[in-house]
Structure formats: structure tokens, C-alpha cells
MARSENU-826783 format. One record per residue: x negated, y negated, z of N, C-alpha, C in turn; chain; residue number from 1. Coordinates in nm, 4 decimals, padded with zeros to 6 digits. Atoms other than C-alpha are relative to their C-alpha. Example, Ala and Ser with C-alpha at 12.3 -4.5 7.8 and 13.67 -1.06 7.14 Angstrom:
2
+----------+----------+----------+----------+----------+----------+----------+----------+----------+-------+-----+
:      n_X :      n_Y :      n_Z :     ca_X :     ca_Y :     ca_Z :      c_X :      c_Y :      c_Z : chain :   n :
+----------+----------+----------+----------+----------+----------+----------+----------+----------+-------+-----+
: -00.0890 :  00.1190 :  00.0000 : -01.2300 :  00.4500 :  00.7800 : -00.0900 : -00.1200 :  00.0000 :     A :   1 :
:  00.0820 :  00.1190 : -00.0060 : -01.3670 :  00.1060 :  00.7140 :  00.0770 : -00.1090 :  00.0730 :     A :   2 :
+----------+----------+----------+----------+----------+----------+----------+----------+----------+-------+-----+
***
This chain:
147
+----------+----------+----------+----------+----------+----------+----------+----------+----------+-------+-----+
:      n_X :      n_Y :      n_Z :     ca_X :     ca_Y :     ca_Z :      c_X :      c_Y :      c_Z : chain :   n :
+----------+----------+----------+----------+----------+----------+----------+----------+----------+-------+-----+
: -00.0819 :  00.0810 :  00.0880 :  02.1986 :  00.4958 : -00.3074 : -00.0932 : -00.0937 : -00.0774 :     A :   1 :
:  00.0822 :  00.0874 :  00.0836 :  02.0437 :  00.3082 : -00.5957 :  00.0468 : -00.1451 :  00.0111 :     A :   2 :
: -00.0371 :  00.1427 : -00.0011 :  02.0443 : -00.0708 : -00.6320 :  00.1239 : -00.0245 : -00.0853 :     A :   3 :
: -00.1165 :  00.0126 :  00.0879 :  02.2934 : -00.0367 : -00.9155 :  00.1275 :  00.0447 :  00.0727 :     A :   4 :
: -00.1149 : -00.0478 : -00.0775 :  02.5257 :  00.1676 : -00.6935 :  00.0370 : -00.1007 :  00.1088 :     A :   5 :
: -00.0293 :  00.0963 : -00.1054 :  02.4893 : -00.0853 : -00.4131 :  00.0693 : -00.1237 : -00.0568 :     A :   6 :
: -00.0668 :  00.1157 :  00.0626 :  02.5877 : -00.3667 : -00.6530 :  00.1493 :  00.0260 : -00.0145 :     A :   7 :
: -00.1419 : -00.0363 :  00.0109 :  02.9133 : -00.1808 : -00.7089 :  00.0695 : -00.0136 :  00.1361 :     A :   8 :
: -00.0563 :  00.0108 : -00.1351 :  02.9709 : -00.1606 : -00.3333 :  00.0159 : -00.1467 :  00.0382 :     A :   9 :
: -00.0078 :  00.1412 : -00.0372 :  02.8941 : -00.5301 : -00.2867 :  00.1126 : -00.0699 : -00.0765 :     A :  10 :
: -00.1126 :  00.0560 :  00.0762 :  03.1385 : -00.6184 : -00.5662 :  00.1335 :  00.0431 :  00.0601 :     A :  11 :
: -00.1201 : -00.0471 : -00.0679 :  03.3964 : -00.4058 : -00.3872 :  00.0273 : -00.0852 :  00.1244 :     A :  12 :
: -00.0144 :  00.0884 : -00.1164 :  03.3335 : -00.6076 : -00.0679 :  00.0519 : -00.1376 : -00.0422 :     A :  13 :
: -00.0434 :  00.1326 :  00.0475 :  03.3740 : -00.9309 : -00.2661 :  00.1478 :  00.0005 : -00.0390 :     A :  14 :
: -00.1409 : -00.0100 :  00.0412 :  03.7071 : -00.8093 : -00.4039 :  00.0927 :  00.0182 :  00.1198 :     A :  15 :
: -00.0851 : -00.0308 : -00.1151 :  03.8417 : -00.6802 : -00.0722 :  00.0013 : -00.1103 :  00.1059 :     A :  16 :
:  00.0127 :  00.1012 : -00.1055 :  03.7180 : -00.9653 :  00.1522 : -00.0488 : -00.1328 : -00.0587 :     A :  17 :
:  00.0474 :  00.1208 :  00.0698 :  03.6989 : -01.2764 : -00.0712 : -00.0148 : -00.1227 :  00.0902 :     A :  18 :
:  00.0069 :  00.1170 : -00.0887 :  03.7489 : -01.5212 :  00.2175 : -00.1189 :  00.0060 :  00.0957 :     A :  19 :
:  00.1104 : -00.0142 : -00.0940 :  03.4555 : -01.3865 :  00.4159 : -00.1266 : -00.0690 : -00.0527 :     A :  20 :
:  00.1250 :  00.0628 :  00.0423 :  03.1414 : -01.6019 :  00.4039 : -00.1148 :  00.1012 : -00.0115 :     A :  21 :
:  00.1067 : -00.1017 :  00.0015 :  02.9347 : -01.2834 :  00.4520 : -00.0242 :  00.0563 : -00.1396 :     A :  22 :
:  00.0207 : -00.0548 :  00.1351 :  02.9915 : -01.1714 :  00.0913 : -00.0874 : -00.0917 : -00.0851 :     A :  23 :
:  00.0859 :  00.0937 :  00.0729 :  02.8003 : -01.4817 : -00.0232 : -00.1372 : -00.0169 :  00.0649 :     A :  24 :
:  00.1265 :  00.0103 : -00.0714 :  02.5111 : -01.4370 :  00.2208 : -00.1016 :  00.0990 : -00.0575 :     A :  25 :
:  00.1055 : -00.0871 :  00.0553 :  02.1919 : -01.3040 :  00.0600 : -00.0616 :  00.0862 :  00.1103 :     A :  26 :
:  00.0541 : -00.0782 : -00.1121 :  02.0632 : -01.1952 :  00.4018 :  00.0902 :  00.1187 :  00.0331 :     A :  27 :
: -00.0935 : -00.1102 : -00.0263 :  02.3775 : -00.9905 :  00.4688 : -00.0091 :  00.1053 : -00.1099 :     A :  28 :
:  00.0083 : -00.0930 :  00.1132 :  02.3491 : -00.8358 :  00.1228 : -00.1228 :  00.0905 :  00.0141 :     A :  29 :
:  00.1237 : -00.0777 : -00.0145 :  01.9894 : -00.7256 :  00.1860 :  00.0126 :  00.1004 :  00.1141 :     A :  30 :
: -00.0168 : -00.0889 : -00.1150 :  02.0723 : -00.5818 :  00.5276 :  00.0920 :  00.1162 : -00.0352 :     A :  31 :
: -00.0937 : -00.1054 :  00.0385 :  02.3678 : -00.3908 :  00.3883 : -00.0634 :  00.0969 : -00.0992 :     A :  32 :
:  00.0632 : -00.0888 :  00.0992 :  02.1655 : -00.2558 :  00.0961 : -00.0956 :  00.0975 :  00.0674 :     A :  33 :
:  00.0918 : -00.0881 : -00.0729 :  01.8986 : -00.1184 :  00.3292 :  00.0781 :  00.0989 :  00.0865 :     A :  34 :
: -00.0785 : -00.0858 : -00.0893 :  02.1569 :  00.0167 :  00.5738 :  00.0743 :  00.1104 : -00.0740 :     A :  35 :
: -00.0780 : -00.0995 :  00.0749 :  02.3547 :  00.1988 :  00.3036 : -00.0854 :  00.0894 : -00.0897 :     A :  36 :
:  00.0847 : -00.0757 :  00.0930 :  02.0559 :  00.3367 :  00.1118 : -00.0003 :  00.1520 :  00.0211 :     A :  37 :
:  00.0016 : -00.1468 : -00.0133 :  02.0659 :  00.6881 :  00.2691 :  00.1351 :  00.0690 : -00.0261 :     A :  38 :
: -00.1329 : -00.0568 :  00.0197 :  02.4335 :  00.7399 :  00.1785 :  00.0366 :  00.0027 : -00.1483 :     A :  39 :
: -00.0437 : -00.0099 :  00.1399 :  02.6068 :  00.8386 : -00.1454 :  00.1046 : -00.1075 : -00.0308 :     A :  40 :
: -00.0958 :  00.1011 :  00.0456 :  02.8150 :  00.5950 : -00.3491 :  00.1436 :  00.0424 :  00.0312 :     A :  41 :
: -00.1371 : -00.0469 : -00.0228 :  03.1302 :  00.8078 : -00.3231 :  00.0388 : -00.0064 :  00.1482 :     A :  42 :
: -00.0296 :  00.0021 : -00.1438 :  03.1066 :  00.8429 :  00.0562 :  00.0188 : -00.1429 :  00.0506 :     A :  43 :
: -00.0094 :  00.1391 : -00.0451 :  03.0478 :  00.4706 :  00.1075 :  00.1279 : -00.0637 : -00.0532 :     A :  44 :
: -00.1217 :  00.0562 :  00.0590 :  03.3297 :  00.3764 : -00.1308 :  00.1233 :  00.0456 :  00.0791 :     A :  45 :
: -00.1134 : -00.0526 : -00.0784 :  03.5713 :  00.6022 :  00.0585 :  00.0086 : -00.0654 :  00.1367 :     A :  46 :
:  00.0016 :  00.0609 : -00.1330 :  03.4645 :  00.4591 :  00.3919 :  00.0408 : -00.1473 : -00.0050 :     A :  47 :
: -00.0378 :  00.1404 :  00.0146 :  03.4964 :  00.0990 :  00.2704 :  00.1503 : -00.0117 : -00.0239 :     A :  48 :
: -00.1437 :  00.0046 :  00.0283 :  03.8447 :  00.1672 :  00.1339 :  00.0819 :  00.0348 :  00.1245 :     A :  49 :
: -00.0702 : -00.0363 : -00.1245 :  03.9502 :  00.3362 :  00.4601 : -00.0007 : -00.1182 :  00.0969 :     A :  50 :
:  00.0076 :  00.1180 : -00.0869 :  03.8296 :  00.0283 :  00.6520 :  00.0954 : -00.1085 : -00.0483 :     A :  51 :
: -00.0836 :  00.1068 :  00.0563 :  04.0084 : -00.2119 :  00.4161 :  00.1485 :  00.0285 :  00.0203 :     A :  52 :
: -00.1406 : -00.0352 : -00.0225 :  04.3356 : -00.0220 :  00.4649 :  00.0456 : -00.0319 :  00.1416 :     A :  53 :
: -00.0402 :  00.0232 : -00.1386 :  04.3270 : -00.0815 :  00.8400 : -00.0429 : -00.1359 :  00.0547 :     A :  54 :
:  00.0453 :  00.1296 : -00.0506 :  04.1552 : -00.4219 :  00.8711 : -00.0175 : -00.1000 : -00.1133 :     A :  55 :
:  00.0178 :  00.1042 :  00.1008 :  04.1532 : -00.7509 :  00.6863 : -00.1331 : -00.0728 :  00.0189 :     A :  56 :
:  00.1263 :  00.0652 : -00.0307 :  03.8173 : -00.8493 :  00.8376 : -00.1196 :  00.0756 : -00.0591 :     A :  57 :
:  00.1231 : -00.0594 :  00.0537 :  03.4737 : -00.7897 :  00.6878 : -00.0606 :  00.0924 :  00.1056 :     A :  58 :
:  00.0479 : -00.0971 : -00.0984 :  03.3260 : -00.4789 :  00.8539 : -00.1441 : -00.0242 :  00.0431 :     A :  59 :
:  00.1400 : -00.0104 : -00.0394 :  03.0035 : -00.4304 :  01.0458 : -00.0543 :  00.1271 : -00.0640 :     A :  60 :
:  00.0616 : -00.1185 :  00.0619 :  02.7581 : -00.1744 :  00.9095 :  00.0486 :  00.1272 :  00.0686 :     A :  61 :
: -00.0408 : -00.1195 : -00.0746 :  02.8505 :  00.0724 :  01.1842 :  00.1445 :  00.0410 : -00.0278 :     A :  62 :
: -00.1386 : -00.0332 :  00.0333 :  03.2183 :  00.0500 :  01.0908 :  00.0066 :  00.0873 : -00.1255 :     A :  63 :
:  00.0010 : -00.0745 :  00.1266 :  03.1320 :  00.1911 :  00.7478 : -00.0812 :  00.1284 :  00.0114 :     A :  64 :
:  00.0914 : -00.1149 : -00.0010 :  02.8479 :  00.4300 :  00.8302 :  00.0236 :  00.1002 :  00.1124 :     A :  65 :
: -00.0156 : -00.0834 : -00.1196 :  02.9714 :  00.5816 :  01.1588 :  00.0260 :  00.1474 : -00.0294 :     A :  66 :
: -00.0363 : -00.1402 :  00.0259 :  03.1152 :  00.8980 :  01.0059 : -00.0550 :  00.0534 : -00.1316 :     A :  67 :
:  00.0532 : -00.0426 :  00.1299 :  02.9161 :  00.9208 :  00.6829 : -00.1125 :  00.1015 :  00.0152 :     A :  68 :
:  00.1125 : -00.0938 : -00.0020 :  02.6901 :  01.2188 :  00.6159 : -00.1180 : -00.0602 : -00.0771 :     A :  69 :
:  00.1188 :  00.0473 :  00.0704 :  02.3339 :  01.1287 :  00.5228 : -00.0236 :  00.0862 : -00.1231 :     A :  70 :
:  00.0377 : -00.0750 :  00.1195 :  02.2226 :  01.2289 :  00.1757 : -00.1328 :  00.0662 :  00.0308 :     A :  71 :
:  00.1230 : -00.0736 : -00.0280 :  01.9586 :  01.4987 :  00.2114 : -00.1097 : -00.0428 : -00.0968 :     A :  72 :
:  00.1159 :  00.0298 :  00.0830 :  01.6167 :  01.3946 :  00.0869 : -00.1036 :  00.1083 :  00.0258 :     A :  73 :
:  00.0983 : -00.1060 : -00.0210 :  01.3454 :  01.6526 :  00.0306 : -00.1141 : -00.0502 :  00.0886 :     A :  74 :
:  00.1094 :  00.0356 : -00.0895 :  01.0804 :  01.6526 :  00.3010 : -00.1318 :  00.0476 : -00.0601 :     A :  75 :
:  00.1318 : -00.0382 :  00.0480 :  00.7131 :  01.6606 :  00.2151 : -00.0554 :  00.1130 :  00.0853 :     A :  76 :
:  00.0707 : -00.1046 : -00.0718 :  00.5284 :  01.9747 :  00.3061 : -00.1423 : -00.0499 :  00.0246 :     A :  77 :
:  00.1400 :  00.0404 : -00.0185 :  00.1722 :  01.9480 :  00.4384 : -00.0804 :  00.0074 : -00.1302 :     A :  78 :
:  00.0698 : -00.0106 :  00.1282 :  00.0548 :  02.0643 :  00.0951 :  00.0319 : -00.1188 : -00.0896 :     A :  79 :
: -00.0384 :  00.1177 :  00.0785 :  00.2514 :  01.7825 : -00.0720 : -00.0756 : -00.1223 :  00.0491 :     A :  80 :
:  00.0697 :  00.1148 : -00.0564 :  00.0954 :  01.5331 :  00.1652 : -00.1467 :  00.0008 : -00.0388 :     A :  81 :
:  00.1405 : -00.0081 :  00.0379 : -00.2531 :  01.6606 :  00.0848 : -00.0195 : -00.0328 : -00.1470 :     A :  82 :
:  00.0113 :  00.0264 :  00.1433 : -00.1861 :  01.6336 : -00.2878 :  00.0544 : -00.1368 : -00.0407 :     A :  83 :
: -00.0547 :  00.1317 :  00.0282 : -00.0211 :  01.2913 : -00.2604 : -00.1110 : -00.0881 : -00.0578 :     A :  84 :
:  00.1075 :  00.0784 :  00.0596 : -00.2157 :  01.0614 : -00.4923 : -00.0296 : -00.1271 :  00.0794 :     A :  85 :
:  00.0611 :  00.1097 : -00.0747 : -00.4030 :  00.8363 : -00.2536 :  00.0840 : -00.0619 :  00.1099 :     A :  86 :
: -00.0797 :  00.0579 : -00.1070 : -00.1183 :  00.6764 : -00.0596 : -00.0634 : -00.1255 :  00.0573 :     A :  87 :
:  00.0512 :  00.1204 : -00.0656 : -00.2357 :  00.4185 :  00.1965 : -00.1515 : -00.0091 : -00.0014 :     A :  88 :
:  00.1461 : -00.0007 : -00.0039 : -00.6010 :  00.5152 :  00.1572 : -00.0618 : -00.0178 : -00.1380 :     A :  89 :
:  00.0492 :  00.0151 :  00.1371 : -00.6394 :  00.4257 : -00.2106 : -00.1315 : -00.0758 : -00.0058 :     A :  90 :
:  00.1229 :  00.0793 :  00.0020 : -00.9121 :  00.1725 : -00.1332 : -00.1222 :  00.0849 :  00.0312 :     A :  91 :
:  00.1121 : -00.0851 : -00.0384 : -01.1288 :  00.4568 :  00.0056 : -00.0445 :  00.0946 : -00.1105 :     A :  92 :
:  00.0262 : -00.1024 :  00.1010 : -01.1153 :  00.6761 : -00.3040 : -00.1366 : -00.0129 : -00.0670 :     A :  93 :
:  00.1309 :  00.0079 :  00.0666 : -01.4223 :  00.5388 : -00.4887 : -00.1157 :  00.0338 :  00.0939 :     A :  94 :
:  00.1075 : -00.0254 : -00.0952 : -01.6367 :  00.5574 : -00.1744 : -00.0083 :  00.1484 :  00.0351 :     A :  95 :
: -00.0013 : -00.1427 : -00.0317 : -01.5283 :  00.9105 : -00.0908 : -00.0552 :  00.0804 : -00.1168 :     A :  96 :
:  00.0548 : -00.0694 :  00.1179 : -01.6027 :  01.0214 : -00.4474 : -00.1515 : -00.0146 : -00.0062 :     A :  97 :
:  00.1455 :  00.0216 :  00.0014 : -01.9500 :  00.8669 : -00.4217 : -00.0690 :  00.0896 :  00.1017 :     A :  98 :
:  00.0583 : -00.0839 : -00.1047 : -02.0215 :  01.0479 : -00.0953 :  00.0064 :  00.1464 : -00.0424 :     A :  99 :
: -00.0161 : -00.1397 :  00.0418 : -01.8868 :  01.3742 : -00.2352 : -00.0961 :  00.0361 : -00.1122 :     A : 100 :
:  00.0909 : -00.0259 :  00.1119 : -02.1090 :  01.3403 : -00.5435 : -00.1460 :  00.0048 :  00.0446 :     A : 101 :
:  00.1385 :  00.0065 : -00.0481 : -02.4268 :  01.2713 : -00.3413 : -00.0241 :  00.1064 :  00.1057 :     A : 102 :
:  00.0233 : -00.1081 : -00.0943 : -02.4879 :  01.6087 : -00.1860 : -00.1367 :  00.0621 : -00.0272 :     A : 103 :
:  00.1298 : -00.0652 :  00.0150 : -02.8077 :  01.7985 : -00.1273 :  00.0190 :  00.1343 : -00.0685 :     A : 104 :
: -00.0040 : -00.1330 :  00.0624 : -02.8961 :  02.1219 : -00.3010 :  00.0491 :  00.1038 :  00.1014 :     A : 105 :
: -00.0435 : -00.0907 : -00.1073 : -02.8433 :  02.2979 :  00.0320 :  00.1519 : -00.0051 :  00.0174 :     A : 106 :
: -00.1459 :  00.0152 : -00.0105 : -02.4897 :  02.1546 :  00.0563 :  00.0695 :  00.0648 : -00.1191 :     A : 107 :
: -00.0584 : -00.0590 :  00.1208 : -02.4177 :  02.2608 : -00.3024 :  00.0014 :  00.1522 :  00.0113 :     A : 108 :
:  00.0044 : -00.1459 : -00.0173 : -02.5286 :  02.6149 : -00.2220 :  00.1073 :  00.0473 :  00.0979 :     A : 109 :
: -00.1024 : -00.0357 : -00.0988 : -02.2982 :  02.6215 :  00.0814 :  00.1402 : -00.0079 : -00.0612 :     A : 110 :
: -00.1300 :  00.0155 :  00.0669 : -02.0045 :  02.4956 : -00.1268 :  00.0220 :  00.1144 : -00.0983 :     A : 111 :
: -00.0117 : -00.1115 :  00.0951 : -02.0744 :  02.7565 : -00.3970 :  00.0232 :  00.1320 :  00.0735 :     A : 112 :
: -00.0179 : -00.1225 : -00.0788 : -02.1009 :  03.0300 : -00.1304 :  00.1441 :  00.0135 :  00.0481 :     A : 113 :
: -00.1404 : -00.0020 : -00.0440 : -01.7479 :  02.9320 : -00.0198 :  00.0945 :  00.0271 : -00.1168 :     A : 114 :
: -00.0820 : -00.0339 :  00.1159 : -01.6272 :  02.9992 : -00.3747 :  00.0635 : -00.1186 : -00.0702 :     A : 115 :
: -00.0545 :  00.1181 :  00.0681 : -01.5602 :  02.6435 : -00.4902 : -00.1129 : -00.0771 : -00.0680 :     A : 116 :
:  00.0958 :  00.0841 :  00.0709 : -01.7311 :  02.3939 : -00.7172 : -00.0288 : -00.1253 :  00.0815 :     A : 117 :
:  00.0255 :  00.1300 : -00.0606 : -01.9001 :  02.0768 : -00.6025 :  00.0898 : -00.1013 : -00.0698 :     A : 118 :
: -00.0850 :  00.1012 :  00.0614 : -01.7123 :  01.7545 : -00.6753 : -00.0501 : -00.0363 : -00.1396 :     A : 119 :
:  00.0546 :  00.0342 :  00.1319 : -01.9466 :  01.6687 : -00.9629 :  00.0343 :  00.1054 : -00.1046 :     A : 120 :
: -00.0316 : -00.1096 :  00.0932 : -01.8955 :  02.0106 : -01.1237 :  00.1496 :  00.0039 : -00.0318 :     A : 121 :
: -00.1451 : -00.0010 :  00.0202 : -01.5190 :  01.9975 : -01.0743 :  00.0425 : -00.1158 : -00.0893 :     A : 122 :
: -00.0334 :  00.1172 :  00.0816 : -01.5019 :  01.6470 : -01.2243 : -00.0369 :  00.0227 : -00.1460 :     A : 123 :
:  00.0415 : -00.0298 :  00.1375 : -01.6955 :  01.7631 : -01.5318 :  00.0991 :  00.0926 : -00.0697 :     A : 124 :
: -00.0990 : -00.0931 :  00.0570 : -01.4339 :  02.0374 : -01.5827 :  00.1384 : -00.0616 : -00.0109 :     A : 125 :
: -00.1281 :  00.0686 :  00.0132 : -01.1528 :  01.7804 : -01.5615 :  00.0926 :  00.0116 :  00.1198 :     A : 126 :
: -00.0820 : -00.0119 : -00.1204 : -01.0265 :  01.8572 : -01.2106 :  00.0109 : -00.1368 :  00.0668 :     A : 127 :
: -00.0134 :  00.1283 : -00.0690 : -00.8817 :  01.5548 : -01.0326 : -00.0484 :  00.0153 :  00.1443 :     A : 128 :
:  00.0603 : -00.0021 : -00.1325 : -01.0293 :  01.4595 : -00.6969 :  00.0949 :  00.0558 :  00.1053 :     A : 129 :
: -00.0973 : -00.0457 : -00.0987 : -00.7103 :  01.5270 : -00.5017 :  00.0081 :  00.1529 :  00.0034 :     A : 130 :
: -00.0054 : -00.1468 :  00.0077 : -00.6953 :  01.8897 : -00.6232 : -00.1275 :  00.0610 :  00.0556 :     A : 131 :
:  00.1279 : -00.0516 : -00.0506 : -01.0651 :  01.9467 : -00.5587 : -00.0087 : -00.0166 :  00.1514 :     A : 132 :
:  00.0071 :  00.0268 : -00.1439 : -01.0421 :  01.7873 : -00.2141 :  00.0882 :  00.0962 :  00.0787 :     A : 133 :
: -00.0887 : -00.0962 : -00.0659 : -00.7504 :  02.0151 : -00.1250 : -00.0705 :  00.1351 :  00.0143 :     A : 134 :
:  00.0743 : -00.1271 : -00.0061 : -00.9601 :  02.3219 : -00.2108 : -00.1162 : -00.0107 :  00.0978 :     A : 135 :
:  00.1161 :  00.0207 : -00.0878 : -01.2638 :  02.1795 : -00.0331 :  00.0414 :  00.0031 :  00.1467 :     A : 136 :
: -00.0456 :  00.0050 : -00.1394 : -01.0691 :  02.1055 :  00.2857 :  00.0546 :  00.1354 :  00.0460 :     A : 137 :
: -00.0433 : -00.1341 : -00.0370 : -00.9262 :  02.4584 :  00.2745 : -00.1152 :  00.0841 :  00.0527 :     A : 138 :
:  00.1190 : -00.0744 : -00.0431 : -01.2809 :  02.5911 :  00.3193 : -00.0782 : -00.0743 :  00.1076 :     A : 139 :
:  00.0740 :  00.0842 : -00.0943 : -01.4311 :  02.3002 :  00.5140 :  00.0952 : -00.1017 :  00.0609 :     A : 140 :
: -00.1062 :  00.0872 : -00.0521 : -01.1522 :  02.1496 :  00.7299 : -00.0481 : -00.1347 :  00.0534 :     A : 141 :
:  00.0496 :  00.1284 : -00.0501 : -01.3770 :  01.8754 :  00.8663 : -00.0661 : -00.0794 : -00.1118 :     A : 142 :
:  00.0594 :  00.0664 :  00.1170 : -01.4690 :  01.7641 :  00.5153 :  00.0549 : -00.1385 : -00.0235 :     A : 143 :
: -00.0423 :  00.1343 :  00.0389 : -01.3619 :  01.4567 :  00.3287 :  00.1445 : -00.0241 :  00.0391 :     A : 144 :
: -00.1355 :  00.0391 : -00.0387 : -01.0518 :  01.2719 :  00.4477 :  00.0929 :  00.0142 : -00.1181 :     A : 145 :
: -00.1000 : -00.0126 :  00.1057 : -00.7346 :  01.3392 :  00.2504 :  00.0308 : -00.1375 : -00.0576 :     A : 146 :
: -00.0414 :  00.1248 :  00.0660 : -00.6673 :  01.0641 : -00.0026 :  00.0890 :  00.0346 : -00.1150 :     A : 147 :
+----------+----------+----------+----------+----------+----------+----------+----------+----------+-------+-----+
***
């Protein structure tokens, strides 16, 4: 659920439960927004309306989410994770590139024998480091850390 969608839900709460102090609490709003994020707007709206029909009291999160289906989110494959641009290791990228560029002639020959370019050669051809590193790790699994 997007922030815009959640604003609609919160306005619905304000309309249905105007006497509740919880609709004016910023902390409650944040908790509810996080709690409802994996659900669709239509499902949450239906659940809120069903609750309001049977109770005049502001609901707990579980009262609304108990029977809601989660919205499916695509899962990352291992290949997606390897191609993810840097992630939590962004600070390491310049250092890893430096190490990858400083290789001996013997190392370059071994990399060429495996059918791939060295990082310097790949960079000259316009290949991004993440793509090159994916190919490199396919041939040398103990190579440079995924970033």
C-alpha cells in the first residue's frame, strides 16, 4: 500500500471514529502505516468497513489484518541479488574496483583463459562493475565480494 493509499485509510478512520484520540496520534498513524503496507487498499477498506459495522470502538491492527491476504511481492532471485547495485556494501565499491584493476599479468592470463575480460578491459568497453563481477564470480566463485 502506498503512502497516498494509507492517507485514504487514515481519513476513513477519522470519519468512522472521530471521538477516538488514536486518530490524532502521530505514533499510531506511523504504526498503522507500517502494519498495513503489505495489504491492498481495497482489502483494507473492506476490512475497516466490516469492523465499523460491528463496533463503535477504534480497532487494533489485528482486528483489521487478521483475515487479509498479503499482496504478493516479487522475490529476488540469486541472480537479482548479485546484480543489485551495491546495496549495503556501497562503501566498498571503490576499493574492490582498485583491487580488481591491480592484477598481475599471470592473473590476467588466467582470467582470459576462463573466457572473460579483466576488470580494466571490461571497464574500457563500457561494462559496469556489477555485470563484470557477476561473470567473474561465475568462473572464480571465491573472487571479489558481490557489491
